[in-house]
C-alpha positions as CSV (number, residue, x, y, z in Angstrom):
1,M,68.6,235.1,-45.4
2,I,70.8,235.4,-42.3
3,S,74.0,237.2,-43.1
4,S,77.5,236.7,-41.7
5,V,76.7,234.3,-38.8
6,C,79.5,232.7,-36.8
7,V,80.1,229.0,-37.0
8,H,80.7,227.0,-33.8
9,R,82.3,223.8,-35.1
10,Y,82.4,220.5,-33.2
11,G,83.4,216.9,-34.1
12,D,81.6,213.5,-34.2
13,N,79.4,212.0,-31.5
14,V,78.5,215.1,-29.5
15,D,76.0,213.6,-27.2
16,T,73.1,215.2,-25.3
17,D,75.0,214.9,-22.0
18,T,77.8,217.0,-23.5
19,I,75.3,219.5,-24.9
20,I,73.6,219.9,-21.5
21,P,75.0,217.9,-18.6
22,G,72.6,215.8,-16.6
23,R,73.2,217.8,-13.4
24,Y,71.2,220.7,-15.0
25,L,68.1,218.7,-15.9
26,T,66.2,220.1,-13.0
27,L,66.4,223.6,-14.6
28,R,63.1,224.4,-16.3
29,R,63.6,227.8,-18.0
30,P,65.2,227.7,-21.4
31,E,67.5,230.6,-20.6
32,E,68.8,228.8,-17.5
33,L,69.6,225.7,-19.7
34,A,71.3,228.0,-22.3
35,G,73.7,229.2,-19.6
36,H,75.2,225.7,-19.4
37,C,75.0,224.7,-23.1
38,M,78.1,222.9,-24.3
39,E,80.0,223.8,-21.1
40,G,81.8,220.4,-20.9
41,L,83.0,220.6,-24.5
42,D,83.4,224.3,-25.0
43,P,83.5,226.3,-21.7
44,D,83.5,229.7,-23.6
45,F,80.5,228.8,-25.9
46,V,77.9,230.8,-23.9
47,R,80.1,233.9,-23.8
48,R,80.9,233.7,-27.6
49,V,77.6,232.7,-29.1
50,K,75.5,235.5,-30.6
51,A,71.9,235.3,-31.8
52,G,71.7,233.7,-35.2
53,D,75.0,231.8,-35.0
54,I,75.0,228.2,-36.1
55,I,76.5,224.9,-34.8
56,V,78.2,222.7,-37.4
57,A,79.2,219.2,-36.3
58,G,80.3,215.8,-37.5
59,R,78.5,212.5,-37.4
60,N,75.8,211.4,-34.9
61,F,75.2,214.8,-33.3
62,G,72.8,214.6,-30.3
63,S,73.4,210.9,-29.6
64,G,72.7,209.5,-26.1
65,S,69.7,210.1,-24.0
66,S,66.4,211.3,-25.5
67,R,66.3,214.5,-23.4
68,E,64.6,217.4,-25.0
69,H,66.8,219.7,-22.9
70,A,69.6,219.6,-25.4
71,P,67.9,221.3,-28.4
72,I,66.1,223.6,-25.9
73,A,69.5,224.8,-24.5
74,I,70.9,225.2,-28.0
75,R,68.0,227.3,-29.3
76,A,67.8,229.4,-26.1
77,A,71.5,230.1,-26.4
78,G,70.7,231.9,-29.7
79,I,71.7,229.2,-32.3
80,S,69.5,229.6,-35.4
81,C,70.2,226.1,-36.8
82,V,72.4,223.0,-36.5
83,V,74.2,221.5,-39.5
84,A,75.8,218.1,-39.1
85,T,77.0,215.2,-41.1
86,S,74.3,213.2,-39.4
87,F,72.0,213.3,-36.4
88,A,70.8,210.9,-33.8
89,R,67.2,210.4,-34.8
90,I,65.8,211.2,-31.4
91,F,67.7,214.5,-31.3
92,Y,66.5,215.3,-34.8
93,R,62.9,214.9,-33.8
94,N,63.3,216.7,-30.5
95,A,65.0,219.6,-32.3
96,I,62.1,219.9,-34.8
97,N,59.6,219.5,-31.9
98,I,61.0,222.6,-30.2
99,G,61.4,224.6,-33.4
100,L,65.1,224.3,-34.0
101,P,65.9,223.7,-37.7
102,V,68.5,220.9,-38.4
103,F,70.2,220.1,-41.7
104,E,72.5,217.3,-42.9
105,C,75.3,218.7,-45.1
106,P,78.6,216.8,-44.9
107,E,80.1,219.1,-47.5
108,L,79.6,222.2,-45.4
109,V,80.9,220.3,-42.3
110,A,84.1,219.5,-44.1
111,A,84.6,223.1,-45.3
112,V,84.1,225.2,-42.2
113,S,85.9,225.8,-38.9
114,T,85.0,227.6,-35.7
115,G,84.9,231.3,-36.2
116,D,84.2,231.2,-39.9
117,R,81.4,233.5,-41.0
118,I,78.8,232.2,-43.4
119,D,75.4,233.3,-44.9
120,V,72.4,231.1,-44.3
121,D,69.1,230.8,-46.2
122,L,67.1,228.5,-43.9
123,A,64.0,228.4,-46.2
124,M,66.1,227.1,-49.1
125,G,68.5,224.9,-47.0
126,A,71.4,226.8,-48.5
127,F,74.6,227.9,-46.9
128,F,77.2,230.3,-48.5
129,F,80.9,230.2,-47.5
130,D,84.1,231.1,-49.3
131,A,82.3,231.9,-52.6
132,K,80.6,228.5,-52.6
133,R,77.0,227.4,-52.1
134,F,76.3,224.3,-50.0
135,E,72.8,222.9,-50.4
136,T,70.6,220.5,-48.5
137,P,67.0,219.7,-49.3
138,P,64.8,222.4,-47.8
139,L,62.7,221.3,-44.8
140,P,59.5,219.5,-45.8
141,P,56.5,221.9,-45.6
142,V,55.0,220.4,-42.4
143,I,58.4,220.5,-40.6
144,Q,59.0,224.1,-41.8
145,A,55.5,225.0,-40.4
146,I,56.5,223.5,-37.1
147,V,59.8,225.4,-37.1
148,D,58.0,228.6,-38.1
149,A,55.5,228.1,-35.2
150,Q,58.5,227.8,-32.8
151,G,57.7,224.1,-32.1
152,L,55.2,221.3,-32.3
153,V,53.0,222.4,-29.4
154,P,52.4,226.0,-30.7
155,Y,51.9,224.5,-34.2
156,I,49.2,222.1,-32.9
157,V,47.5,224.9,-30.9
158,N,47.5,227.2,-33.9
159,K,46.1,224.4,-36.1
160,S,43.3,223.6,-33.6
161,K,42.3,227.3,-33.6
162,H,42.6,228.0,-37.3
163,G,42.1,224.6,-38.9
């Protein structure tokens, strides 16, 4: 359970170029990417975000190009998970592949605003706000294992070592 994390709320169709503009794709270190996360949409994001905070967004979050840089920048900025009404499928896969949990929960999206504080139970897919519980299906076991390993590559390396 993560207690009292801050919500960073965004609308529909936040694309990967908005999350991390293309001019930064030459950066390789996650912390460098994090320094530019959301800057076109929310210039103060990197100054406000704290470890464990969450992004809550509308429909089609992560649309656009298939760049893995977007979820890497989000995770490196300290975001513990992204909750949206829906995700672009390639963003969803890229997020899981780098160990960033993502959940679809339209009810939570409709209920919260930027700056709201909520409690999060990632293992259960549960979010607590304003004396209400918002639930999503928990991540399937293999996806949870990938997230726990901090990404697909560490998961595969661990599986190859330990079976």
